[in-house]
N, C-alpha and C positions, 0 to 999 in steps of 0.2 A: 115897893123896892126893885134896883133893878138885879133881874137875874144873871148869873154867874155867865161868862161866854163860854158856849159849849161845841166841839166841831167833830166831826169822826177820827180817830184814828187810822186812816186810810193805811198805813204803812202795816198795822195789826190786820186790818182788813182783808187786805191784796195779797199777803203772806201768809193765810191763816191755816194753811196746811203744815208751814214749817211751826205756827204756833203752837199748834195741837201735835206735831210731830210725826204725820199720815201723810202718805200719798194723797194726792186731790181726788183719785178714783176711791182710795178705802175711806177717807173721808164723807166721800158723798153717798156710799154703798153705807156708810153706818148710821147718817142720818138720815137716810132713805129720799135723797134728789138725785135728779138726773145729773153726769158731770157738765153736759153743754150747759144748761140752766143757772147752774151754781158758777160755772166762771164767767157767763156774760154777768154778772153781777161785779162779782169780786174783780173782775179787770176793768172796771167801770171806778172802782176803790168805795164803793159802797155793796152794801151785801139786804138782802130784805129780813126785818127782824123777826119774823116766826122763825128762822134758820139760824139767826145768830142765836136766839135764846134755845135752840135744840141744842149747838152745839156746846154754849155755855153750860146749861144742864149733863148733857151728857159726861163732858172734862171739868167739872166743879168750875169755873171759871167766873167771876162776878161781871156783871154784864158793862158797870164803868170801864173796866179794862181797854175797851174798844173806845172810849172816847176820853176828849182832852179838856178839861178845863182850863179857863183861864188861860194863861201865857205857858201852858205844859206843852213839851216837845213831843211829837210824834216820835213814838221806839217801840220796838219788836221786842217783845217781850215773849219767852215761849211758857206751855203748860205747867213745865215743872218750877216755876218762878212765882208764877201767879196762880196756881190751880190750889182750892181749897179742901184739909181733908173732909171726910165725908159728914165729921159730927160738926163740923162747923159751917158747912154747905147750906144756905138754905136755895130752893128754887127759883128760878128767874119766869116770873108770868107777864106776861103779854096783855095788859085789860083791855083789849080792842072794843069792846063794849060802851067804853069810858068814849069815845071818839063821837058819837051820836050825841051828847051831852056835854059835848066840851064848849061848844057857845054859851051855852048858860051857864057854864061856872069859870069861864074865863076869867081873866082881870085886864080891863072892865068886861061883863057882858057884851058879843055881839052876832049877829045874826051867822050861818051856817054860809050862807054866800062870800060873806065879806073874808070871812077864813078863807076859804076856799082859792077867791078872788088872791090875798095879799099871799099864799103859799105858792102862786103862778101854774093849779090846774083848776078844771072845769067843778063847777057845783057838782055835777051828775057823778063825776070822775070822784071827787068827794063821796058822796055821798053812798056809794059802792062800798068801800072802807067801813060799812056799817054792819056788813057780812064775815062771816070770818075766813070763805072761802076767798073772797076777795082781798080783807083784811092782810092776808098770806103773799100779798104785791105790795105791801107798806116797805118802804123799804128805811133803813135806817136813817138816812138825809132827810125822809118827809118826817119820819118821828119828830127829827131836833126843829122841823119849821114849825110843825106844828106846835110844841111847847112853847118857841119862840112866838108865835104868834098869836095865841092865846095866852100866854103868862104864866101858863100851868108849868107846877116841876114836875120833870122827870118822873117822880115817883106814882104820879098822878094816874098816867096810863101803864106803869112800869111796876112790878115788885122785883126788887132788887136787895132783899132784908142780909144777902151775905156779909156786902161790903162793909158794912158797921160792925160786923164781928170781926172786921181787921185789925192788927194794931196798925200802928203811926209807921211803922217799919216798913210796909211794903209800899207807902209813896215814896218812900228813898229809892237812889238806883238798885237794880234789880241783883247786885250782888249780897245786900243787904236784907234781900227778901229772903222769908223762912221755907222751908222745901218741904213738902208731905213727900215722906220715901216711900210709900205708895204707891202715889201719881208718878212718883219718877222712875219705880219701878216699872210701871206699866207704860210708863213712855219708851222706858229704855224696849221694852219688849215689842212696843206700835214700832221702832226704829228699826229692829229685828226684822219686823215682817213686813216693813215696808222695802228693805235690802232684799229679803226673798222675793217679793213680788217683784222686782225690779228685773229679777234674775231669770225667774219664770217667765214674765211678758217678754224678756228678750229669746226666751229657749223657743218659745210660742212662734215669734216671728222669723226664727230660723226655720222653723221648723215647715211655717206658711212659706218661705222660700225654698226649703228641700221638695216640697209637694211640688211648685208649679213649675220648677226646675224638670218634675219627673213627668210631670204632663206636657210640657216642651217638648224633652225627649223622648215621649209615645207619640204625640203630633208630627215629630217628625221622622222616625223610624214605618210611621203610615205613610206620610208622604213618597218617604222613597222607596218604600212596598209596591206603591203602588206607580212610582216611576218604575219599578224595575218589572212588573209585570208589563208594564205598555211598552216597554222596550222589548221584550221578550217576541209581544206580541209583535210587535212590529218586525222582528226581526223570523220569526216564523211566518208570518205574511207574504213576507220577500223570499224567503226560501223556496215557499211553497210555490209562488208568481215564475220564480228563475227555474225548477224543475219542471211545471207545467211547460214553460216556454221552450226547454229543451225537447221534451216529448214533444210536442205539437211539431220541431223541426223536424225529429224524428221521422215522425209519420210523414210527414211530408217529402223526406228523402226517399222513403220506403214507395209512396207515392208514384215518386218521379222514374224511380228504377225497379221495377217489379223483380220479381225472382224470378228466375227463366227454370 
């Protein structure tokens, strides 16, 4: 049986901060990932699967929302429309350990070297994904490639039971989706926190500018004081030289015309 075509909903991935209603900095702090590392992937329209799983579990969003099935169009839907109530949500789990045995369970069975070749990666790189540490670098695109090449369903590597608990309405346009009031309130709080964070960030930058300006003023004042000291020293030396010259002339005059 031919699998349904699946591709990444890159609109959701690229604007994932808007999806969850947080700034990128706040989102990364919440899931414990450096901003630069995270944006490196999202700017390419993809994301590491372990990070996406963490986000799904943090905000109670079914993993399936970040994918498009068949002829579905990419669309941006925010957490207040797609998040589930706590009692309905089932944690998403990435079964990375099943990557090791996927060759035997593929349809039909195939060597791991062939799987890696068809995915466009080296055999040595594929084997690295057997460990949890390296599996953290397994992107969503590679995950979909693995399912396509092996013929295994997403659910073989991923537990995403929450989606089965949703009504058919969630597959309709966002305006018909059921909203969880608590999640909506949390999102509004996060939005207010994001605005506050932006104000604080602006204030921080202004304070840094003021500090730099004060340091510059201090440097200029020191240079001015130094220049003033040099000028005074030069003036004093010149006066001493002139006075000394006058004294010498007077002494010479006295020698030429001794007192009688």
